[in-house]
C-alpha positions as CSV (number, residue, x, y, z in Angstrom):
1,M,24.5,-21.1,5.6
2,K,24.8,-17.4,6.4
3,N,26.1,-16.6,2.9
4,E,23.2,-18.6,1.4
5,E,20.7,-16.6,3.4
6,E,22.3,-13.3,2.5
7,S,22.3,-14.2,-1.2
8,R,18.5,-14.3,-1.1
9,I,18.2,-10.8,0.4
10,R,17.5,-7.9,-2.0
11,E,17.9,-4.4,-0.8
12,V,16.4,-1.1,-1.9
13,S,17.6,2.2,-0.5
14,V,15.2,5.1,-0.1
15,N,17.4,8.2,-0.2
16,L,15.8,11.0,1.7
17,G,18.7,12.6,3.5
18,E,18.4,12.2,7.3
19,R,15.2,10.2,6.7
20,S,16.8,7.6,4.4
21,Y,16.2,4.0,5.1
22,R,16.6,0.5,3.7
23,I,14.0,-2.0,2.4
24,R,15.2,-5.6,2.8
25,V,13.4,-8.2,0.7
26,G,13.9,-11.9,1.1
27,V,12.3,-15.3,1.7
28,G,12.2,-16.6,5.3
29,I,13.9,-13.5,6.9
30,L,11.3,-12.5,9.5
31,H,13.5,-14.0,12.2
32,E,16.1,-11.2,11.4
33,L,13.8,-8.5,12.7
34,G,15.3,-8.3,16.1
35,T,18.9,-8.0,15.0
36,T,17.8,-5.5,12.3
37,L,16.3,-3.2,15.0
38,R,19.3,-3.7,17.2
39,E,21.3,-2.0,14.5
40,F,19.7,1.2,15.6
41,G,21.6,2.1,18.7
42,D,18.7,4.2,20.2
43,V,16.2,1.3,20.7
44,T,15.4,-0.2,24.1
45,S,11.9,-1.6,23.6
46,A,9.3,-2.3,20.9
47,I,5.6,-2.4,20.6
48,V,4.3,-4.7,17.9
49,V,1.0,-3.6,16.4
50,T,-0.8,-6.3,14.5
51,D,-4.3,-7.5,13.8
52,A,-6.2,-10.6,14.8
53,N,-5.7,-12.3,11.4
54,V,-1.9,-11.8,11.4
55,V,-1.0,-12.3,15.1
56,Q,-0.6,-16.0,14.5
57,P,2.0,-16.7,13.3
58,Q,3.6,-13.5,12.0
59,G,2.9,-11.2,14.9
60,E,4.1,-13.7,17.5
61,N,7.1,-14.6,15.3
62,A,8.0,-10.9,15.1
63,R,7.8,-10.6,18.9
64,S,9.9,-13.7,19.4
65,S,12.6,-12.2,17.2
66,L,12.6,-8.9,19.1
67,V,12.7,-10.6,22.5
68,A,15.6,-12.8,21.3
69,A,17.5,-9.7,20.5
70,G,17.1,-8.4,24.0
71,L,14.3,-5.9,23.5
72,R,11.5,-5.5,25.9
73,T,8.5,-6.2,23.6
74,D,4.8,-5.9,23.9
75,I,2.1,-6.7,21.4
76,I,-1.2,-5.0,20.7
77,V,-3.8,-6.8,18.5
78,V,-6.5,-4.8,16.8
79,P,-9.5,-6.1,14.8
80,P,-8.9,-6.8,11.1
81,G,-10.5,-4.8,8.3
82,E,-10.4,-1.3,6.9
83,S,-13.0,0.0,9.4
84,T,-10.4,-0.4,12.1
85,K,-8.3,2.3,10.6
86,S,-10.1,5.0,12.5
87,V,-9.6,7.9,14.9
88,T,-11.3,5.6,17.5
89,T,-8.7,2.9,17.1
90,A,-5.9,5.4,17.1
91,T,-7.1,6.8,20.4
92,F,-7.1,3.3,21.8
93,L,-3.5,2.8,20.6
94,W,-2.4,6.1,22.1
95,Q,-3.8,5.1,25.4
96,E,-2.1,1.6,25.2
97,F,1.2,3.2,24.4
98,L,0.8,5.4,27.4
99,K,0.1,2.4,29.7
100,L,3.2,0.7,28.3
101,R,5.3,3.8,29.0
102,A,6.4,4.1,25.4
103,D,9.1,6.8,24.9
104,R,11.3,7.9,22.0
105,K,13.5,4.8,22.3
106,T,10.5,2.6,21.8
107,F,10.0,1.4,18.2
108,A,6.4,1.0,17.0
109,V,6.6,-2.1,14.7
110,A,3.7,-2.6,12.3
111,V,3.3,-6.3,11.4
112,G,0.4,-6.8,9.0
113,G,-1.2,-5.4,5.8
114,G,-1.7,-1.9,4.7
115,M,-4.3,-1.1,7.3
116,V,-2.0,-2.0,10.2
117,G,0.9,-0.1,8.6
118,D,-1.1,3.0,8.0
119,L,-2.7,2.9,11.5
120,A,0.5,2.1,13.5
121,G,2.5,4.6,11.5
122,F,-0.1,7.4,12.2
123,V,0.0,6.6,15.9
124,A,3.9,6.5,15.8
125,A,3.9,9.9,14.1
126,T,1.6,11.5,16.6
127,Y,2.4,9.9,19.9
128,A,4.9,12.0,22.0
129,R,5.5,14.0,18.7
130,G,7.0,11.0,17.0
131,L,8.3,7.5,17.9
132,P,10.6,5.5,15.7
133,F,8.6,3.3,13.3
134,F,9.4,0.1,11.5
135,Q,7.4,-1.7,8.8
136,V,7.0,-5.5,8.5
137,P,4.4,-5.8,5.7
138,T,2.8,-9.2,5.4
139,S,0.4,-8.7,2.5
140,L,1.5,-8.3,-1.1
141,L,-0.3,-4.9,-1.3
142,A,1.6,-3.6,1.7
143,Q,4.9,-5.0,0.5
144,V,4.8,-3.3,-2.9
145,D,3.1,-0.1,-2.0
146,S,1.8,1.1,1.4
147,S,4.8,0.2,3.5
148,V,7.1,2.4,1.3
149,G,7.1,6.1,1.2
150,G,5.9,7.3,4.6
151,K,2.2,8.0,4.1
152,V,0.4,7.2,7.3
153,A,-3.3,7.9,8.0
154,V,-6.6,6.9,9.4
155,N,-10.0,7.2,7.7
156,L,-13.0,9.4,8.3
157,P,-16.4,7.9,7.6
158,E,-16.7,10.2,4.6
159,A,-13.2,9.9,3.2
160,K,-10.3,7.5,3.2
161,N,-6.9,8.5,4.6
162,M,-8.1,12.0,5.2
163,V,-6.3,12.4,8.6
164,G,-2.6,11.6,8.3
165,A,1.0,12.6,7.9
166,F,4.1,12.0,6.0
167,Y,6.2,10.0,8.4
168,Q,9.0,7.8,7.1
169,P,9.8,4.4,8.7
170,R,13.3,3.7,10.0
171,G,13.3,0.6,7.8
172,V,11.1,-2.0,6.1
173,L,11.6,-5.8,6.3
174,I,9.7,-7.8,3.7
175,D,9.5,-11.6,4.1
176,I,8.0,-13.0,1.0
177,A,7.2,-16.2,2.9
178,T,4.5,-14.5,4.9
179,L,2.4,-14.5,1.7
180,A,2.0,-18.2,2.1
181,T,-0.8,-17.7,4.6
182,L,-2.5,-14.8,2.9
183,P,-6.0,-15.6,1.7
184,D,-6.4,-15.9,-2.1
185,R,-8.6,-12.8,-2.3
186,E,-6.1,-10.7,-0.3
187,Y,-3.2,-11.9,-2.4
188,R,-5.0,-11.1,-5.7
189,S,-5.8,-7.7,-4.3
190,G,-2.1,-7.0,-3.9
191,L,-1.5,-7.9,-7.6
192,A,-3.6,-4.8,-8.6
193,E,-0.9,-2.5,-7.1
194,V,1.8,-4.5,-9.0
195,V,0.0,-4.0,-12.3
196,K,-0.3,-0.3,-11.4
197,Y,3.4,0.1,-11.4
198,G,3.7,-1.4,-14.8
199,I,1.1,1.0,-16.2
200,I,2.5,4.2,-14.7
201,L,6.2,3.6,-14.8
202,D,7.6,0.4,-16.3
203,A,6.4,-1.1,-19.6
204,N,8.9,-3.9,-19.2
205,L,7.5,-4.9,-15.8
206,F,4.0,-4.9,-17.4
207,T,5.2,-7.2,-20.2
208,F,6.9,-9.4,-17.6
209,L,3.6,-9.7,-15.6
210,E,1.7,-10.6,-18.8
211,A,4.2,-13.4,-19.4
212,H,4.3,-14.8,-15.9
213,Q,0.7,-14.8,-14.8
214,A,0.8,-18.5,-13.9
215,E,3.8,-18.1,-11.6
216,L,2.1,-15.1,-10.0
217,Q,-1.0,-17.0,-9.4
218,A,1.0,-19.9,-7.9
219,R,2.9,-17.5,-5.6
220,D,6.3,-18.4,-6.8
221,F,8.4,-16.9,-4.0
222,E,11.6,-16.2,-6.0
223,L,9.6,-14.5,-8.8
224,L,7.6,-12.5,-6.2
225,A,10.8,-11.4,-4.5
226,E,12.0,-10.0,-7.8
227,V,8.7,-8.3,-8.5
228,V,8.4,-6.8,-5.0
229,Q,11.9,-5.4,-5.2
230,R,11.2,-3.9,-8.6
231,C,8.0,-2.2,-7.3
232,C,9.7,-0.9,-4.2
233,R,12.5,0.6,-6.3
234,L,10.0,2.2,-8.6
235,K,8.1,3.8,-5.7
236,A,11.3,4.8,-4.0
237,D,12.4,6.6,-7.2
238,V,9.2,8.7,-7.1
239,V,9.3,9.3,-3.3
240,E,12.9,10.5,-3.5
241,Q,11.8,13.2,-6.0
242,D,8.5,14.2,-4.4
243,E,8.4,13.0,-0.8
244,R,5.5,15.2,0.3
245,E,3.5,15.5,-3.0
246,E,4.8,19.1,-3.6
247,T,5.8,18.8,-7.3
248,G,2.9,16.7,-8.5
249,L,5.1,13.7,-9.5
250,R,4.0,11.5,-6.6
251,A,0.4,11.9,-7.8
252,I,1.0,9.3,-10.4
253,L,1.1,6.6,-7.7
254,N,-2.6,7.3,-7.2
255,Y,-3.5,5.8,-10.6
256,G,-6.9,4.2,-10.2
257,H,-7.2,5.4,-6.7
258,T,-9.6,8.3,-7.1
259,F,-12.2,5.9,-8.5
260,G,-11.1,3.1,-6.2
261,H,-11.4,5.1,-3.0
262,A,-14.9,6.2,-4.0
263,I,-15.9,2.5,-4.4
264,E,-14.5,1.6,-1.0
265,S,-16.3,4.5,0.6
266,L,-19.6,3.8,-0.9
267,T,-19.4,0.1,0.0
268,G,-18.5,0.8,3.6
269,Y,-14.8,-0.1,3.4
270,E,-15.6,-3.8,4.0
271,E,-17.3,-5.2,0.9
272,W,-14.4,-4.5,-1.5
273,L,-10.7,-4.9,-0.8
274,H,-8.5,-2.0,-1.6
275,G,-6.8,-3.7,-4.5
276,E,-10.1,-4.9,-6.0
277,A,-11.3,-1.3,-5.9
278,V,-8.1,0.0,-7.5
279,A,-8.3,-2.6,-10.2
280,V,-11.7,-1.3,-11.2
281,G,-10.5,2.2,-10.7
282,M,-7.7,1.6,-13.2
283,V,-10.2,0.4,-15.8
284,C,-12.3,3.5,-15.1
285,A,-9.2,5.7,-15.6
286,A,-8.2,4.0,-18.9
287,R,-11.8,4.2,-20.2
288,L,-11.9,7.9,-19.3
289,G,-8.5,8.4,-21.0
290,E,-9.8,6.6,-24.1
291,R,-13.0,8.8,-24.1
292,L,-10.8,11.9,-24.0
293,G,-8.6,10.7,-26.8
294,L,-5.5,10.2,-24.6
295,T,-5.4,6.5,-24.1
296,P,-5.0,4.1,-27.1
297,P,-7.6,1.3,-27.2
298,E,-4.8,-1.4,-27.0
299,V,-3.7,0.0,-23.6
300,L,-7.2,-0.4,-22.2
301,L,-7.4,-3.9,-23.7
302,R,-4.0,-5.1,-22.4
303,Q,-4.8,-3.7,-18.9
304,E,-8.2,-5.4,-18.7
305,R,-6.9,-8.7,-19.9
306,L,-4.1,-8.8,-17.4
307,L,-6.3,-7.8,-14.5
308,Q,-8.9,-10.4,-15.4
309,G,-6.1,-13.0,-15.9
310,L,-5.0,-12.3,-12.3
311,G,-8.5,-12.8,-11.0
312,L,-9.3,-9.1,-10.4
313,P,-12.6,-7.4,-11.0
314,T,-13.0,-4.9,-13.9
315,R,-16.6,-3.7,-13.5
316,L,-18.2,-1.4,-11.1
317,P,-20.4,-2.6,-8.2
318,A,-24.0,-1.5,-8.0
319,V,-23.3,2.0,-6.6
320,N,-25.0,5.3,-7.4
321,I,-23.0,7.1,-10.1
322,S,-23.9,10.5,-8.7
323,D,-22.8,9.5,-5.2
324,M,-19.6,8.2,-6.7
325,L,-18.9,11.6,-8.3
326,R,-19.7,13.4,-5.1
327,V,-17.2,11.2,-3.1
328,M,-14.5,11.8,-5.7
329,Q,-15.0,15.5,-5.4
330,H,-14.0,15.2,-1.7
331,D,-10.9,13.2,-2.6
332,K,-7.6,14.6,-1.3
333,K,-6.4,14.9,-4.9
334,A,-9.3,17.1,-5.9
335,Q,-8.7,20.9,-5.8
336,H,-11.7,23.0,-4.6
337,G,-14.0,20.2,-5.8
338,R,-12.4,20.0,-9.2
339,L,-11.5,16.5,-10.2
340,R,-7.9,15.6,-11.2
341,F,-7.3,12.2,-12.8
342,I,-4.2,10.1,-13.5
343,L,-4.7,8.8,-17.0
344,P,-2.5,6.5,-19.2
345,R,-0.9,7.8,-22.4
346,R,0.7,4.4,-23.0
347,I,1.9,1.4,-21.0
348,G,4.6,2.9,-18.7
349,Q,3.5,6.5,-18.9
350,V,0.6,8.4,-17.3
351,E,-0.2,12.1,-16.9
352,V,-2.4,14.3,-14.7
353,V,-5.5,15.6,-16.4
354,E,-7.7,18.3,-14.8
355,D,-11.1,19.9,-15.5
356,V,-12.7,16.8,-17.0
357,P,-16.4,17.5,-17.4
358,S,-18.5,15.7,-14.7
359,E,-20.9,14.4,-17.3
360,T,-18.1,12.8,-19.2
361,V,-16.9,11.0,-16.0
362,M,-20.5,9.8,-15.3
363,D,-20.9,8.6,-18.8
364,V,-17.8,6.5,-18.5
365,L,-18.8,5.1,-15.2
366,R,-22.2,4.1,-16.5
367,T,-20.5,1.9,-19.2
368,L,-18.7,-0.1,-16.4
369,Q,-21.6,-1.0,-14.2
370,T,-22.3,-4.7,-13.9
């Protein structure tokens, strides 16, 4: 039985010198969390951070595994939703960690989606100048994207992820089976980030997704394990070359995000899920690329068809275009208010384009309003 279990586990190594770690991907492996943490000799206790939507069953299952491995384990449950990823909630968690006497042998374990991972990671990075941190992503979006690479942050009311740090986890454990309880809308939201990797880095992955839309919609676990591993490897390759966004390479991972973050901000972080906003953002980026003569029309067509086939939106909500431009000018990727966009040259290749006239951006946005 052990060999059968091990044969289902896929591993991705993120090679960052002393900050290197492993990503383990498998089906039904959450129970291995405790023994996985025990492999780190400097752990005596754990604090599980999760949200009210995930605590049953994943949060409690994670705690049970940690307790079974002999670790003193506490659990903190925060409200679900992007608005929880705030300085206010971070302050609450810092105070709870203090009450629980967390020290540098206490692992902060994030069990949940991208919001939980970003929030718990930010608290781990800042409490006592850094606690060891471990990711257990339970949403598809977090499994393929936000749990990998060490970006942790909270939002300000005016801008997403504006207060944060680069803080690598000690490891990531991805149990594909946790996707079984994920609501359909949340699951589809994660597929947007999967499509993103095909557009920016891997034409073969994009073609694979086009050919297997039915299996993706049906949540075929084995196919998803293959896709998640591939996305993690692609992101790890980029992070290894540009961990702290110093060379500009890591910027390609933000394809669709400049537009997407603006949509999220203008809709209060609650009306639109992150992946939904990124899906529309990718369409905006491809439309802009086409307008500038960079993106071939067939790239735009294939991208829109795949996104629509996976049940994702491809048109802007009813937001003010001028407000959207203003929010994008405050985006972290903007330089002194000058917009920078990641635009596709072909499937599998994108590039950074600067100094796009504001009126051109606004014209493209107007064509995409519902």
